[in-house]
TORBAGU-788799 format. One record per residue: residue number from 1; chain; x, z, y of N, C-alpha, C in turn. Coordinates in nm, 2 decimals. Each point is the difference from the previous one (the first is absolute). Layout:
// residues N
k | c | nu | nw | nv | cau | caw | cav | cu | cw | cv
NUM | A | X | Z | Y | X | Z | Y | X | Z | Y;
...
//
This chain:
// residues 189
k | c | nu | nw | nv | cau | caw | cav | cu | cw | cv
1 | A | 0.08 | 0.00 | -0.12 | -0.08 | 0.00 | 0.12 | 0.09 | 0.00 | 0.12;
2 | A | -0.03 | -0.09 | 0.10 | 0.08 | 0.00 | 0.12 | -0.09 | -0.02 | 0.12;
3 | A | 0.04 | 0.05 | 0.11 | -0.07 | -0.02 | 0.13 | 0.10 | -0.06 | 0.09;
4 | A | -0.04 | -0.11 | 0.07 | 0.08 | -0.06 | 0.10 | -0.05 | 0.05 | 0.14;
5 | A | 0.10 | 0.06 | 0.07 | -0.04 | 0.04 | 0.14 | 0.02 | -0.11 | 0.09;
6 | A | -0.09 | -0.01 | 0.10 | 0.00 | -0.11 | 0.10 | -0.04 | 0.06 | 0.13;
7 | A | 0.04 | -0.06 | 0.11 | -0.04 | 0.04 | 0.13 | 0.00 | -0.13 | 0.09;
8 | A | -0.08 | 0.01 | 0.11 | -0.01 | -0.11 | 0.08 | 0.10 | -0.01 | 0.11;
9 | A | 0.08 | 0.11 | 0.01 | 0.11 | 0.00 | 0.11 | 0.13 | -0.03 | -0.07;
10 | A | 0.10 | -0.05 | 0.08 | 0.13 | -0.03 | -0.06 | 0.10 | 0.12 | -0.01;
11 | A | -0.04 | 0.10 | -0.08 | 0.09 | 0.11 | -0.02 | 0.11 | -0.03 | -0.10;
12 | A | 0.11 | 0.08 | 0.00 | 0.10 | -0.02 | -0.10 | -0.05 | 0.03 | -0.14;
13 | A | 0.05 | -0.08 | -0.09 | -0.05 | 0.01 | -0.14 | 0.03 | 0.13 | -0.07;
14 | A | 0.10 | 0.08 | 0.05 | 0.02 | 0.13 | -0.06 | -0.12 | 0.09 | 0.00;
15 | A | -0.08 | -0.01 | 0.10 | -0.12 | 0.08 | 0.01 | -0.11 | -0.03 | -0.10;
16 | A | 0.00 | -0.13 | -0.04 | -0.10 | -0.04 | -0.10 | 0.06 | 0.02 | -0.14;
17 | A | 0.13 | -0.01 | -0.02 | 0.06 | 0.01 | -0.13 | 0.02 | 0.14 | -0.05;
18 | A | 0.03 | 0.09 | 0.09 | 0.03 | 0.14 | -0.04 | -0.13 | 0.07 | -0.05;
19 | A | 0.02 | 0.08 | -0.10 | -0.11 | 0.08 | -0.05 | 0.06 | 0.13 | -0.06;
20 | A | -0.09 | 0.09 | -0.04 | 0.04 | 0.13 | -0.06 | -0.04 | 0.00 | -0.14;
21 | A | 0.09 | -0.05 | -0.09 | -0.03 | 0.00 | -0.14 | 0.02 | 0.14 | -0.07;
22 | A | -0.05 | 0.01 | -0.12 | 0.02 | 0.12 | -0.08 | 0.10 | -0.03 | -0.11;
23 | A | 0.02 | -0.12 | -0.04 | 0.08 | -0.04 | -0.11 | 0.15 | -0.02 | 0.05;
24 | A | 0.09 | 0.09 | -0.05 | 0.14 | -0.01 | 0.03 | 0.08 | -0.01 | -0.12;
25 | A | 0.12 | -0.07 | 0.01 | 0.10 | -0.01 | -0.11 | 0.07 | 0.14 | 0.00;
26 | A | 0.01 | 0.06 | -0.11 | 0.07 | 0.13 | -0.01 | 0.15 | 0.00 | 0.01;
27 | A | 0.05 | -0.04 | 0.11 | 0.15 | 0.00 | 0.02 | 0.02 | 0.05 | 0.14;
28 | A | 0.11 | 0.08 | 0.01 | 0.04 | 0.07 | 0.13 | 0.04 | -0.10 | 0.11;
29 | A | -0.04 | 0.03 | 0.12 | 0.06 | -0.07 | 0.11 | 0.14 | 0.05 | 0.02;
30 | A | 0.08 | -0.07 | 0.07 | 0.14 | 0.04 | 0.03 | -0.01 | 0.08 | 0.14;
31 | A | 0.10 | 0.08 | 0.02 | 0.01 | 0.08 | 0.12 | 0.01 | -0.10 | 0.12;
32 | A | 0.07 | -0.11 | -0.02 | 0.01 | -0.10 | 0.11 | -0.14 | -0.06 | 0.03;
33 | A | -0.08 | -0.03 | -0.10 | -0.13 | -0.05 | 0.03 | -0.09 | 0.10 | 0.08;
34 | A | 0.01 | 0.13 | -0.05 | -0.07 | 0.10 | 0.07 | 0.04 | 0.02 | 0.15;
35 | A | 0.13 | -0.01 | 0.02 | 0.05 | 0.01 | 0.14 | -0.04 | -0.12 | 0.08;
36 | A | -0.01 | -0.12 | -0.06 | -0.04 | -0.11 | 0.08 | -0.15 | 0.01 | 0.04;
37 | A | -0.08 | 0.06 | -0.09 | -0.14 | 0.02 | 0.03 | -0.02 | 0.10 | 0.12;
38 | A | 0.07 | 0.11 | -0.01 | -0.01 | 0.10 | 0.11 | 0.07 | -0.05 | 0.13;
39 | A | 0.10 | -0.08 | -0.01 | 0.06 | -0.05 | 0.12 | -0.10 | -0.09 | 0.07;
40 | A | -0.08 | -0.08 | -0.07 | -0.10 | -0.08 | 0.07 | -0.11 | 0.10 | 0.06;
41 | A | -0.04 | 0.10 | -0.07 | -0.10 | 0.09 | 0.05 | 0.04 | 0.08 | 0.12;
42 | A | 0.13 | 0.02 | 0.01 | 0.05 | 0.08 | 0.12 | -0.01 | -0.08 | 0.13;
43 | A | -0.02 | -0.13 | -0.01 | -0.02 | -0.08 | 0.12 | -0.14 | -0.01 | 0.05;
44 | A | -0.09 | 0.07 | -0.06 | -0.14 | 0.00 | 0.04 | -0.01 | 0.06 | 0.14;
45 | A | -0.10 | -0.04 | 0.08 | -0.02 | 0.06 | 0.13 | -0.05 | 0.14 | -0.02;
46 | A | 0.04 | 0.09 | 0.10 | -0.05 | 0.14 | 0.00 | -0.02 | 0.05 | 0.14;
47 | A | -0.10 | 0.09 | 0.01 | -0.03 | 0.05 | 0.14 | 0.12 | 0.07 | 0.05;
48 | A | 0.04 | -0.03 | 0.12 | 0.12 | 0.06 | 0.07 | 0.13 | -0.01 | -0.09;
49 | A | 0.00 | -0.09 | -0.09 | 0.11 | -0.02 | -0.09 | 0.04 | 0.12 | -0.08;
50 | A | -0.10 | 0.08 | -0.03 | 0.02 | 0.13 | -0.07 | 0.04 | -0.02 | -0.15;
51 | A | -0.05 | -0.12 | -0.06 | 0.03 | -0.03 | -0.14 | -0.02 | 0.12 | -0.09;
52 | A | -0.13 | 0.05 | -0.01 | -0.03 | 0.12 | -0.07 | -0.02 | -0.01 | -0.15;
53 | A | 0.07 | -0.10 | -0.06 | -0.02 | -0.02 | -0.14 | 0.13 | 0.04 | -0.08;
54 | A | -0.03 | 0.03 | -0.12 | 0.11 | 0.02 | -0.10 | -0.04 | -0.04 | -0.13;
55 | A | 0.09 | -0.06 | -0.08 | -0.03 | -0.06 | -0.13 | 0.08 | 0.08 | -0.10;
56 | A | -0.07 | 0.08 | -0.09 | 0.07 | 0.06 | -0.11 | -0.03 | -0.08 | -0.13;
57 | A | 0.10 | -0.02 | -0.08 | -0.02 | -0.09 | -0.11 | 0.06 | 0.05 | -0.13;
58 | A | -0.05 | -0.06 | -0.11 | 0.06 | 0.01 | -0.13 | 0.01 | -0.13 | -0.06;
59 | A | 0.11 | -0.04 | -0.06 | 0.01 | -0.13 | -0.07 | -0.04 | 0.03 | -0.15;
60 | A | -0.06 | -0.09 | -0.06 | -0.05 | 0.01 | -0.14 | 0.12 | 0.05 | -0.08;
61 | A | -0.02 | 0.11 | -0.07 | 0.10 | 0.05 | -0.09 | 0.11 | 0.09 | 0.06;
62 | A | 0.00 | 0.02 | 0.13 | 0.11 | 0.08 | 0.06 | -0.04 | 0.15 | -0.01;
63 | A | 0.08 | 0.08 | 0.05 | -0.01 | 0.15 | -0.01 | -0.13 | 0.05 | 0.06;
64 | A | -0.06 | -0.08 | 0.10 | -0.12 | 0.05 | 0.07 | -0.13 | -0.06 | -0.06;
65 | A | 0.01 | -0.10 | -0.09 | -0.11 | -0.07 | -0.04 | -0.11 | 0.09 | -0.07;
66 | A | 0.04 | 0.09 | -0.08 | -0.10 | 0.08 | -0.07 | -0.08 | 0.09 | 0.10;
67 | A | 0.07 | 0.06 | 0.10 | -0.07 | 0.08 | 0.10 | -0.09 | -0.09 | 0.08;
68 | A | 0.04 | -0.12 | 0.05 | -0.08 | -0.09 | 0.08 | -0.12 | -0.05 | -0.08;
69 | A | 0.01 | -0.01 | -0.13 | -0.11 | -0.05 | -0.08 | -0.12 | 0.09 | -0.01;
70 | A | 0.02 | 0.12 | 0.05 | -0.11 | 0.10 | 0.00 | -0.08 | -0.01 | 0.13;
71 | A | 0.05 | -0.07 | 0.10 | -0.06 | 0.00 | 0.13 | -0.13 | -0.09 | 0.01;
72 | A | 0.00 | -0.12 | -0.06 | -0.12 | -0.08 | 0.00 | -0.11 | 0.07 | -0.09;
73 | A | -0.13 | -0.02 | 0.04 | -0.10 | 0.05 | -0.08 | -0.01 | -0.06 | -0.14;
74 | A | -0.08 | 0.05 | -0.09 | 0.00 | -0.04 | -0.14 | -0.04 | -0.15 | -0.01;
75 | A | -0.10 | -0.04 | 0.08 | -0.04 | -0.14 | 0.00 | 0.11 | -0.10 | 0.03;
76 | A | 0.08 | 0.04 | 0.10 | 0.11 | -0.09 | 0.05 | 0.12 | 0.01 | -0.10;
77 | A | 0.02 | 0.11 | -0.06 | 0.11 | 0.01 | -0.10 | -0.02 | -0.09 | -0.11;
78 | A | -0.12 | -0.04 | -0.03 | -0.03 | -0.10 | -0.11 | 0.08 | -0.13 | 0.02;
79 | A | 0.03 | -0.04 | 0.12 | 0.06 | -0.12 | 0.02 | 0.13 | 0.01 | 0.08;
80 | A | 0.01 | 0.09 | 0.10 | 0.11 | 0.00 | 0.09 | 0.13 | 0.04 | -0.06;
81 | A | 0.00 | 0.07 | -0.11 | 0.12 | 0.04 | -0.06 | 0.08 | -0.11 | -0.07;
82 | A | -0.05 | -0.12 | 0.01 | 0.08 | -0.12 | -0.05 | 0.08 | -0.06 | 0.12;
83 | A | -0.02 | 0.05 | 0.12 | 0.06 | -0.05 | 0.12 | 0.15 | 0.02 | -0.01;
84 | A | 0.08 | -0.07 | 0.08 | 0.14 | 0.02 | 0.01 | 0.05 | 0.11 | 0.09;
85 | A | -0.09 | 0.04 | 0.08 | 0.02 | 0.12 | 0.09 | -0.13 | 0.06 | 0.05;
86 | A | 0.00 | 0.12 | 0.03 | -0.11 | 0.07 | 0.07 | 0.06 | 0.06 | 0.13;
87 | A | -0.08 | -0.03 | 0.10 | 0.04 | 0.05 | 0.14 | -0.11 | 0.08 | 0.05;
88 | A | 0.04 | 0.12 | 0.06 | -0.10 | 0.08 | 0.07 | 0.03 | -0.02 | 0.15;
89 | A | -0.10 | -0.06 | 0.07 | 0.01 | -0.02 | 0.14 | -0.05 | 0.13 | 0.07;
90 | A | 0.09 | 0.05 | 0.09 | -0.02 | 0.12 | 0.07 | -0.01 | -0.03 | 0.15;
91 | A | -0.08 | 0.08 | 0.07 | 0.01 | -0.01 | 0.15 | 0.03 | 0.14 | 0.06;
92 | A | 0.07 | -0.01 | 0.11 | 0.04 | 0.13 | 0.07 | -0.10 | 0.03 | 0.11;
93 | A | -0.08 | 0.10 | -0.03 | -0.11 | 0.04 | 0.10 | 0.05 | 0.06 | 0.13;
94 | A | 0.13 | 0.05 | -0.01 | 0.05 | 0.06 | 0.12 | 0.06 | -0.10 | 0.10;
95 | A | 0.07 | -0.11 | -0.06 | 0.07 | -0.09 | 0.09 | -0.10 | -0.10 | 0.07;
96 | A | -0.12 | -0.01 | -0.06 | -0.10 | -0.09 | 0.06 | -0.14 | 0.05 | -0.03;
97 | A | -0.04 | 0.11 | 0.06 | -0.12 | 0.07 | -0.04 | -0.13 | -0.09 | 0.00;
98 | A | -0.01 | -0.09 | 0.09 | -0.12 | -0.08 | 0.01 | 0.00 | -0.13 | -0.08;
99 | A | 0.12 | -0.05 | -0.03 | 0.01 | -0.13 | -0.06 | 0.08 | -0.01 | -0.13;
100 | A | 0.04 | 0.11 | -0.06 | 0.09 | 0.00 | -0.12 | -0.06 | -0.08 | -0.12;
101 | A | -0.13 | 0.02 | -0.03 | -0.06 | -0.07 | -0.11 | -0.01 | -0.15 | 0.03;
102 | A | -0.04 | -0.03 | 0.12 | -0.01 | -0.14 | 0.05 | 0.13 | -0.07 | -0.02;
103 | A | 0.11 | 0.06 | 0.05 | 0.13 | -0.06 | 0.00 | 0.05 | -0.02 | -0.14;
104 | A | -0.02 | 0.11 | -0.08 | 0.05 | -0.01 | -0.14 | -0.08 | -0.11 | -0.08;
105 | A | -0.12 | -0.02 | 0.03 | -0.08 | -0.11 | -0.06 | 0.06 | -0.14 | 0.04;
106 | A | 0.04 | -0.01 | 0.12 | 0.06 | -0.13 | 0.05 | 0.13 | -0.02 | -0.08;
107 | A | 0.08 | 0.11 | -0.02 | 0.13 | -0.01 | -0.07 | -0.03 | -0.04 | -0.15;
108 | A | -0.10 | 0.05 | -0.06 | -0.04 | -0.04 | -0.13 | -0.03 | -0.15 | -0.01;
109 | A | -0.07 | -0.05 | 0.10 | -0.04 | -0.14 | 0.01 | 0.13 | -0.09 | 0.00;
110 | A | 0.10 | 0.04 | 0.08 | 0.12 | -0.07 | 0.00 | 0.07 | 0.00 | -0.13;
111 | A | 0.00 | 0.12 | -0.07 | 0.06 | 0.01 | -0.13 | -0.07 | -0.09 | -0.10;
112 | A | -0.13 | -0.01 | 0.01 | -0.08 | -0.08 | -0.10 | 0.03 | -0.15 | 0.02;
113 | A | 0.02 | -0.04 | 0.13 | 0.03 | -0.14 | 0.03 | 0.14 | -0.04 | -0.04;
114 | A | 0.10 | 0.10 | 0.01 | 0.13 | -0.03 | -0.04 | 0.01 | -0.01 | -0.15;
115 | A | -0.07 | 0.09 | -0.07 | -0.01 | -0.01 | -0.15 | -0.05 | -0.13 | -0.04;
116 | A | -0.10 | -0.05 | 0.06 | -0.06 | -0.13 | -0.03 | 0.10 | -0.11 | 0.02;
117 | A | 0.08 | 0.00 | 0.11 | 0.10 | -0.10 | 0.03 | 0.11 | 0.01 | -0.10;
118 | A | 0.02 | 0.12 | -0.07 | 0.11 | 0.01 | -0.10 | -0.05 | -0.03 | -0.14;
119 | A | -0.13 | -0.04 | -0.01 | -0.05 | -0.03 | -0.13 | -0.05 | 0.12 | -0.08;
120 | A | -0.01 | 0.11 | 0.07 | -0.05 | 0.12 | -0.06 | -0.15 | 0.03 | 0.04;
121 | A | -0.06 | 0.09 | -0.06 | -0.14 | 0.04 | 0.03 | 0.00 | 0.15 | 0.03;
122 | A | -0.10 | 0.03 | 0.08 | -0.02 | 0.14 | 0.04 | -0.15 | 0.04 | -0.01;
123 | A | -0.02 | 0.12 | -0.03 | -0.14 | 0.05 | 0.00 | 0.00 | 0.15 | 0.05;
124 | A | -0.06 | 0.02 | 0.12 | -0.01 | 0.13 | 0.06 | -0.12 | 0.07 | -0.05;
125 | A | 0.02 | 0.13 | -0.03 | -0.11 | 0.08 | -0.06 | -0.03 | 0.12 | 0.09;
126 | A | -0.13 | 0.01 | 0.02 | -0.05 | 0.12 | 0.07 | -0.03 | 0.11 | -0.11;
127 | A | -0.01 | -0.04 | -0.12 | -0.04 | 0.09 | -0.11 | 0.13 | 0.07 | -0.05;
128 | A | 0.03 | 0.11 | 0.06 | 0.12 | 0.08 | -0.04 | -0.02 | 0.14 | 0.04;
129 | A | 0.08 | 0.09 | -0.05 | -0.01 | 0.14 | 0.04 | 0.10 | 0.03 | 0.11;
130 | A | -0.05 | 0.03 | 0.12 | 0.09 | 0.04 | 0.11 | 0.07 | 0.13 | -0.04;
131 | A | -0.07 | 0.09 | -0.07 | 0.06 | 0.13 | -0.03 | 0.12 | -0.03 | -0.10;
132 | A | -0.02 | -0.09 | -0.09 | 0.11 | -0.03 | -0.10 | 0.11 | -0.07 | 0.08;
133 | A | -0.03 | -0.08 | 0.09 | 0.11 | -0.07 | 0.08 | 0.08 | 0.11 | 0.08;
134 | A | -0.07 | 0.09 | 0.06 | 0.06 | 0.11 | 0.07 | 0.09 | 0.08 | -0.09;
135 | A | -0.04 | 0.03 | -0.12 | 0.08 | 0.08 | -0.10 | 0.12 | -0.08 | -0.04;
136 | A | -0.02 | -0.12 | -0.05 | 0.11 | -0.09 | -0.05 | 0.10 | -0.02 | 0.10;
137 | A | -0.04 | -0.03 | 0.13 | 0.09 | -0.04 | 0.10 | 0.05 | 0.12 | 0.09;
138 | A | -0.06 | 0.12 | -0.03 | 0.04 | 0.12 | 0.07 | -0.02 | -0.03 | 0.15;
139 | A | -0.12 | -0.04 | 0.04 | -0.03 | -0.05 | 0.14 | -0.02 | 0.12 | 0.09;
140 | A | 0.06 | -0.01 | 0.12 | -0.04 | 0.09 | 0.11 | -0.14 | -0.03 | 0.05;
141 | A | -0.06 | 0.09 | 0.06 | -0.14 | -0.02 | 0.05 | -0.02 | -0.12 | 0.09;
142 | A | 0.10 | -0.03 | 0.08 | -0.02 | -0.11 | 0.10 | -0.01 | -0.14 | -0.07;
143 | A | 0.05 | -0.02 | -0.12 | 0.00 | -0.13 | -0.07 | -0.13 | -0.01 | -0.08;
144 | A | -0.08 | -0.11 | 0.03 | -0.13 | -0.02 | -0.07 | 0.02 | -0.12 | -0.10;
145 | A | -0.03 | 0.03 | -0.13 | 0.00 | -0.11 | -0.09 | -0.12 | -0.10 | 0.03;
146 | A | 0.03 | -0.12 | 0.03 | -0.11 | -0.10 | 0.04 | -0.05 | -0.08 | -0.12;
147 | A | 0.09 | -0.05 | -0.09 | -0.04 | -0.07 | -0.12 | 0.12 | -0.01 | -0.09;
148 | A | -0.03 | -0.05 | -0.12 | 0.11 | -0.03 | -0.10 | 0.00 | -0.15 | -0.02;
149 | A | 0.11 | -0.06 | 0.00 | 0.01 | -0.15 | -0.01 | 0.08 | -0.03 | -0.13;
150 | A | -0.07 | -0.08 | -0.09 | 0.07 | -0.05 | -0.11 | 0.06 | -0.14 | 0.03;
151 | A | 0.12 | -0.02 | -0.04 | 0.08 | -0.13 | 0.04 | 0.06 | -0.05 | -0.13;
152 | A | 0.00 | -0.13 | -0.02 | 0.07 | -0.06 | -0.11 | -0.03 | -0.15 | -0.01;
153 | A | 0.04 | -0.05 | -0.12 | -0.03 | -0.14 | -0.03 | -0.14 | 0.00 | -0.06;
154 | A | -0.08 | -0.10 | 0.04 | -0.13 | -0.01 | -0.05 | 0.00 | -0.04 | -0.15;
155 | A | -0.09 | 0.06 | -0.08 | -0.01 | -0.04 | -0.14 | -0.14 | -0.07 | -0.02;
156 | A | -0.02 | -0.06 | -0.11 | -0.12 | -0.06 | -0.04 | -0.11 | 0.11 | -0.01;
157 | A | -0.12 | -0.04 | 0.04 | -0.11 | 0.09 | 0.00 | -0.03 | 0.05 | -0.14;
158 | A | 0.03 | -0.07 | -0.10 | -0.02 | 0.03 | -0.14 | 0.07 | 0.13 | -0.04;
159 | A | 0.10 | 0.05 | 0.08 | 0.07 | 0.12 | -0.03 | -0.08 | 0.12 | 0.04;
160 | A | -0.10 | -0.02 | 0.08 | -0.09 | 0.11 | 0.05 | -0.10 | 0.05 | -0.10;
161 | A | -0.05 | 0.12 | 0.01 | -0.12 | 0.04 | -0.08 | -0.11 | -0.10 | 0.03;
162 | A | -0.08 | -0.02 | -0.10 | -0.10 | -0.10 | 0.01 | -0.09 | 0.01 | 0.12;
163 | A | -0.04 | 0.12 | 0.04 | -0.09 | 0.02 | 0.11 | 0.06 | -0.03 | 0.14;
164 | A | 0.13 | -0.01 | 0.00 | 0.07 | -0.04 | 0.13 | 0.03 | -0.14 | 0.01;
165 | A | 0.00 | -0.08 | -0.11 | 0.04 | -0.14 | 0.01 | -0.08 | -0.08 | 0.09;
166 | A | -0.13 | 0.02 | 0.01 | -0.09 | -0.08 | 0.08 | 0.03 | 0.02 | 0.15;
167 | A | 0.06 | 0.12 | 0.03 | 0.02 | 0.03 | 0.14 | 0.14 | -0.06 | 0.05;
168 | A | 0.07 | -0.07 | -0.08 | 0.13 | -0.04 | 0.03 | 0.00 | -0.14 | 0.06;
169 | A | -0.08 | -0.01 | 0.11 | -0.01 | -0.12 | 0.08 | 0.01 | 0.03 | 0.15;
170 | A | 0.04 | -0.09 | 0.08 | 0.00 | 0.03 | 0.14 | -0.13 | 0.03 | 0.06;
171 | A | -0.01 | 0.11 | 0.07 | -0.13 | 0.04 | 0.06 | -0.03 | -0.08 | 0.12;
172 | A | -0.12 | -0.02 | 0.03 | -0.04 | -0.08 | 0.12 | -0.01 | 0.09 | 0.12;
173 | A | -0.02 | -0.05 | 0.11 | -0.02 | 0.07 | 0.12 | -0.13 | -0.03 | 0.07;
174 | A | -0.04 | 0.09 | 0.09 | -0.12 | -0.03 | 0.08 | 0.02 | -0.12 | 0.08;
175 | A | -0.10 | -0.08 | 0.04 | 0.02 | -0.11 | 0.09 | 0.05 | 0.05 | 0.14;
176 | A | 0.08 | -0.09 | 0.06 | 0.05 | 0.04 | 0.13 | -0.10 | 0.04 | 0.10;
177 | A | -0.12 | -0.06 | 0.00 | -0.10 | 0.04 | 0.10 | -0.06 | 0.14 | -0.03;
178 | A | 0.03 | 0.06 | -0.11 | -0.04 | 0.14 | -0.03 | 0.10 | 0.10 | 0.05;
179 | A | 0.12 | -0.04 | 0.03 | 0.11 | 0.09 | 0.04 | 0.05 | -0.03 | 0.14;
180 | A | -0.05 | -0.09 | 0.07 | 0.04 | -0.04 | 0.13 | -0.12 | -0.02 | 0.10;
181 | A | 0.02 | 0.06 | 0.12 | -0.11 | -0.02 | 0.09 | 0.06 | -0.01 | 0.14;
182 | A | -0.06 | -0.08 | 0.08 | 0.04 | -0.01 | 0.14 | -0.09 | 0.10 | 0.08;
183 | A | 0.07 | 0.09 | 0.07 | -0.07 | 0.10 | 0.07 | -0.05 | 0.11 | -0.09;
184 | A | -0.12 | 0.04 | 0.02 | -0.06 | 0.12 | -0.07 | 0.00 | -0.02 | -0.15;
185 | A | 0.02 | 0.11 | -0.07 | 0.00 | 0.00 | -0.14 | -0.14 | 0.01 | -0.05;
186 | A | -0.04 | -0.09 | -0.10 | -0.14 | 0.01 | -0.05 | -0.02 | 0.14 | -0.08;
187 | A | -0.12 | 0.05 | 0.00 | -0.02 | 0.13 | -0.06 | 0.02 | -0.01 | -0.16;
188 | A | 0.00 | -0.12 | -0.05 | 0.02 | -0.01 | -0.15 | 0.15 | 0.01 | -0.04;
189 | A | 0.09 | -0.01 | 0.10 | 0.14 | 0.01 | -0.03 | 0.03 | 0.13 | -0.05;
//
């Protein structure tokens, strides 16, 4: 099953091609690959250039992998533990009190696009235990776990549990006219 994404405007193909799969090849990323991803992410714009993000990671099979594998919730552990790396995206609430989550989200977007350009896939998960992330990473109170990101080479959907295979297609988006308005925002937005 496949879905082709299309749009009426001339945007870069990376936006239509990138998706968040669940099927990953069970092989570790290299430290160099991880550094390249985060180097791209650090160039994201941020309010007052505070750059309130931090990326904590475990490469598949390294000394941190077992502890990191407990951070995603049970439903996500079914598939994300095949990824080549797990990354916990953190934001610093003290350095940018009003914009830390917004800016960290932008950095995640840059990381996702760099991964796509590298031939890798990413899937950010909101389904994780913030308490477990705090414990595993020994986080101070000012660092907020925002999401867990699985990164790796994409595998065939057949490697997934049967109930997840049908979801292994690019998701569509709302039409442009539902997310864009000139002037006042419609009440349905």
